[in-house]
C-alpha positions as CSV (number, residue, x, y, z in Angstrom):
1,M,119.4,85.9,105.0
2,S,118.9,87.5,107.9
3,R,120.8,89.6,110.5
4,V,120.7,91.0,113.3
5,Q,123.1,94.1,115.0
6,Q,122.5,94.3,118.3
7,P,124.5,96.0,121.4
8,S,125.3,93.8,124.6
9,D,123.8,96.1,127.0
10,V,119.9,94.9,126.0
11,S,118.8,94.3,130.1
12,S,120.3,97.5,130.9
13,K,118.0,99.2,128.6
14,L,114.7,97.1,129.4
15,N,112.5,99.3,132.4
16,T,109.4,97.6,132.9
17,G,108.4,100.3,135.6
18,V,107.0,102.0,132.6
19,A,104.7,101.6,129.8
20,H,106.0,102.0,126.2
21,N,104.8,102.8,123.4
22,A,105.7,99.4,121.7
23,R,104.5,96.9,124.5
24,V,101.3,99.3,124.5
25,W,100.1,98.7,120.9
26,N,100.6,94.7,121.6
27,Y,98.5,94.7,123.9
28,W,95.7,97.1,121.9
29,I,96.6,94.6,119.3
30,G,96.0,91.3,120.9
31,G,99.4,90.5,121.2
32,K,101.6,89.1,124.5
33,D,104.2,90.6,124.6
34,H,103.9,93.2,127.5
35,Y,103.5,93.8,131.0
36,E,101.1,95.3,133.6
37,V,101.7,98.3,133.3
38,D,101.9,98.3,129.7
39,Q,98.0,96.8,129.7
40,H,96.7,99.7,132.4
41,V,98.2,102.4,130.9
42,G,97.2,101.0,127.3
43,D,92.9,100.8,129.6
44,Q,93.1,103.8,131.0
45,V,93.7,105.4,127.1
46,A,90.8,103.0,126.3
47,R,89.1,104.7,128.4
48,V,89.4,108.3,127.6
49,F,89.9,107.6,123.8
50,P,87.6,104.4,123.7
51,V,88.8,103.8,119.6
52,I,92.9,103.6,119.9
53,R,92.5,99.5,119.8
54,E,90.3,100.1,115.9
55,V,92.7,102.9,115.3
56,A,95.8,100.1,116.3
57,R,94.4,97.3,114.0
58,A,93.2,99.8,111.4
59,D,97.3,101.1,111.2
60,R,98.7,97.1,111.3
61,E,96.0,96.8,108.2
62,F,96.7,99.7,106.7
63,L,100.3,98.7,107.0
64,G,99.4,95.3,105.3
65,R,97.8,96.9,102.5
66,A,100.7,99.5,101.8
67,V,103.0,96.7,101.1
68,R,100.8,93.9,99.3
69,F,100.3,97.1,96.4
70,L,103.6,97.7,96.7
71,T,105.6,94.6,95.7
72,A,102.6,93.2,93.3
73,D,101.2,96.4,91.3
74,C,104.9,99.0,92.1
75,G,107.5,96.1,91.9
76,V,109.2,97.1,95.1
77,R,111.8,93.9,96.2
78,Q,113.2,96.3,99.1
79,F,111.8,97.8,102.5
80,L,113.2,100.2,105.3
81,D,110.3,99.7,108.0
82,I,111.4,102.6,111.0
83,G,109.8,102.3,114.4
84,T,109.1,98.5,113.4
85,G,107.6,97.1,116.7
86,L,106.9,94.1,118.5
87,P,106.9,91.2,115.8
88,T,102.8,89.8,115.6
89,L,101.0,88.5,112.4
90,D,101.5,89.5,108.9
91,N,105.1,91.1,109.3
92,T,106.3,93.6,106.5
93,H,108.4,90.8,105.7
94,E,106.6,88.2,105.2
95,I,104.0,89.9,103.1
96,A,106.5,91.1,101.0
97,Q,108.4,87.7,100.5
98,Q,105.1,86.1,100.1
99,A,104.3,88.2,97.2
100,A,108.3,88.1,95.9
101,P,110.5,85.6,97.7
102,E,113.5,88.2,96.9
103,S,112.4,91.1,99.0
104,R,114.5,92.7,101.7
105,I,113.5,94.2,104.5
106,V,115.6,96.4,107.1
107,Y,113.4,96.7,110.3
108,V,114.4,99.7,112.2
109,D,113.8,100.6,116.1
110,N,115.3,101.4,119.8
111,D,113.2,99.6,122.3
112,P,115.0,96.6,123.5
113,I,112.5,94.7,124.3
114,V,111.6,94.7,120.9
115,L,115.3,94.1,119.8
116,V,114.9,91.2,122.7
117,H,112.1,89.4,119.4
118,A,114.1,90.6,116.5
119,R,115.9,87.0,116.1
120,S,111.9,85.7,115.4
121,L,111.7,89.1,113.5
122,L,113.7,87.8,110.9
123,I,112.3,84.5,110.0
124,G,112.1,84.9,106.0
125,T,112.8,83.8,102.6
126,S,116.5,82.4,101.8
127,Q,116.2,84.2,98.6
128,G,115.1,88.1,100.1
129,A,117.3,89.7,103.0
130,T,116.3,90.3,106.5
131,D,117.6,92.7,109.2
132,Y,117.0,94.5,112.3
133,I,119.2,97.1,113.1
134,D,118.9,98.9,116.9
135,A,118.8,103.0,115.3
136,D,116.5,105.6,116.7
137,V,114.8,107.7,114.4
138,H,116.2,111.3,115.4
139,E,119.3,110.0,113.8
140,P,118.5,109.1,110.1
141,D,122.1,109.5,109.6
142,S,123.0,106.1,111.2
143,I,119.9,104.5,109.6
144,I,120.5,105.4,106.2
145,E,124.2,103.7,106.5
146,G,123.1,100.7,108.9
147,A,120.3,99.7,106.5
148,A,123.1,100.0,103.5
149,A,124.8,97.1,104.3
150,T,121.0,95.1,103.1
151,L,119.5,97.6,101.0
152,D,120.6,98.5,97.6
153,Y,120.2,102.0,97.7
154,D,120.2,102.6,93.5
155,R,117.3,100.5,93.2
156,P,113.5,101.5,94.5
157,V,113.2,101.5,98.7
158,A,109.6,101.5,100.6
159,V,110.3,103.6,103.7
160,M,107.8,102.6,106.0
161,M,107.1,105.5,108.7
162,L,104.0,104.0,110.0
163,G,102.8,105.8,113.7
164,I,106.2,106.7,114.3
165,L,107.0,110.8,113.5
166,N,104.6,111.4,116.1
167,F,107.3,110.6,118.6
168,V,109.1,113.0,117.4
169,L,107.5,116.2,118.9
170,D,109.0,119.1,116.6
171,T,107.4,119.2,113.4
172,G,110.4,121.1,112.1
173,E,113.2,118.3,113.1
174,A,110.3,115.6,112.0
175,Q,110.2,116.6,108.3
176,D,114.1,117.4,108.3
177,I,114.5,113.4,108.8
178,V,112.0,112.2,106.6
179,R,113.4,114.3,103.5
180,R,116.8,113.2,104.6
181,I,115.9,109.8,104.8
182,M,113.9,110.4,101.2
183,A,117.3,111.8,99.5
184,S,119.7,109.4,99.9
185,V,117.0,106.4,98.2
186,P,116.6,106.9,94.0
187,S,113.8,108.3,92.3
188,G,110.4,105.6,92.1
189,S,110.9,104.6,96.1
190,C,108.1,105.2,98.6
191,L,107.3,106.8,101.4
192,V,104.6,105.4,103.9
193,L,103.4,106.8,106.3
194,T,100.5,107.1,109.4
195,H,100.1,109.5,111.7
196,P,97.5,110.3,114.9
197,T,95.6,113.6,114.9
198,T,93.3,115.7,116.5
199,D,91.4,116.8,113.5
200,S,87.8,117.3,113.9
201,D,86.4,115.6,110.5
202,L,88.0,112.3,111.5
203,G,86.8,112.1,115.1
204,G,90.3,113.1,116.5
205,E,89.9,115.2,119.0
206,G,89.6,112.7,122.0
207,N,93.2,112.6,120.6
208,V,93.8,115.4,123.4
209,E,93.3,113.7,126.7
210,A,94.8,110.5,125.8
211,M,97.8,112.0,124.6
212,K,97.5,114.4,127.7
213,F,97.5,111.2,130.1
214,W,99.9,109.0,127.3
215,N,102.4,111.7,128.4
216,E,102.3,111.7,131.8
217,N,102.2,108.2,132.2
218,A,104.3,106.4,129.2
219,T,106.9,106.8,127.6
220,P,108.2,108.2,124.6
221,P,105.6,111.5,124.6
222,I,103.7,111.9,121.8
223,T,102.1,114.4,119.7
224,A,99.2,114.5,116.9
225,R,99.4,117.4,114.2
226,S,96.9,118.6,111.2
227,R,96.3,117.4,108.1
228,A,99.0,120.2,107.3
229,D,101.8,119.4,108.7
230,V,101.3,115.6,107.8
231,S,101.1,116.6,104.3
232,A,104.6,118.8,104.4
233,F,106.1,115.1,104.9
234,L,105.0,114.4,101.6
235,E,106.0,117.2,100.0
236,G,108.3,116.5,97.0
237,L,106.8,113.7,96.8
238,D,103.7,112.7,94.2
239,L,100.9,111.3,96.2
240,L,98.8,108.2,95.0
241,S,95.1,108.0,95.3
242,P,93.4,108.4,97.4
243,G,96.2,110.7,98.6
244,L,96.1,111.8,102.7
245,V,92.7,109.6,103.9
246,S,92.1,107.8,107.1
247,C,94.9,104.7,107.5
248,S,91.4,103.1,107.4
249,R,90.3,104.2,104.4
250,W,93.5,104.2,102.1
251,R,92.2,101.8,99.4
252,P,90.0,99.6,102.0
253,E,88.8,96.4,101.4
254,T,85.6,97.3,101.9
255,D,83.5,100.2,101.7
256,S,81.7,100.4,105.5
257,A,85.4,100.8,107.2
258,A,85.1,103.4,109.8
259,V,87.1,106.5,109.2
260,L,89.5,106.9,112.2
261,P,91.8,109.4,113.5
262,Q,95.2,108.2,112.0
263,F,96.3,109.6,108.9
264,G,97.3,107.7,106.8
265,A,99.0,107.7,102.8
266,V,101.7,106.5,100.4
267,A,103.7,108.7,97.9
268,V,106.6,108.5,95.1
269,K,109.2,109.6,94.3
270,P,110.1,111.4,91.2
């Protein structure tokens, strides 16, 4: 089963004159769903912060490892992927349903170009379900309500928040969003997140200038956070090994994975 909840004014929301995160990120990981302005801004950020393409790829690879772990080792069969971005290879539903065809996945984003691609994103198994809802991370109640059409909140849900809380500029608001969403899912549910940082132990100093340029030339505005701030999102949850680490170092397939300034973590609701 697949379903798209979509508004009628997609074209009116699409602004191709200003670089947008979903499209620039797609450019950095080698996708083709972007415009000249996205490529220009992406190249400028990469000049200031050369590891950004590695960060983008590492974030995507972290998603794959986390979803495979949750389906194969933890028995999770439901995923709420908030801020999914543009579809590419190895999307959440593809990874989860390969291991467990009955898995149910809800994607959430509010970028109109992601909405345009949603139907192709939703090609999943007949045993499971995939859905896309047009919603903003700043409105967690709308996300919870919309996802209820596909997900069973009496069963564990993996809440995927990869590279999305960094677009909620107020840390207190970001913490409240996480609390409200995790309060809606049962014991045994998981929070999976990644978040950029300027912490020097992860080599994040270059993020300062890169994010300043981004906020002056692209949308939506972004912020980095410290280890302490990101740790606060995980309060009340049981952090799984290896803890809050560079996303490239979360259960890596090789010990030679580079440390990158993007935190990654998986935690379980007791």
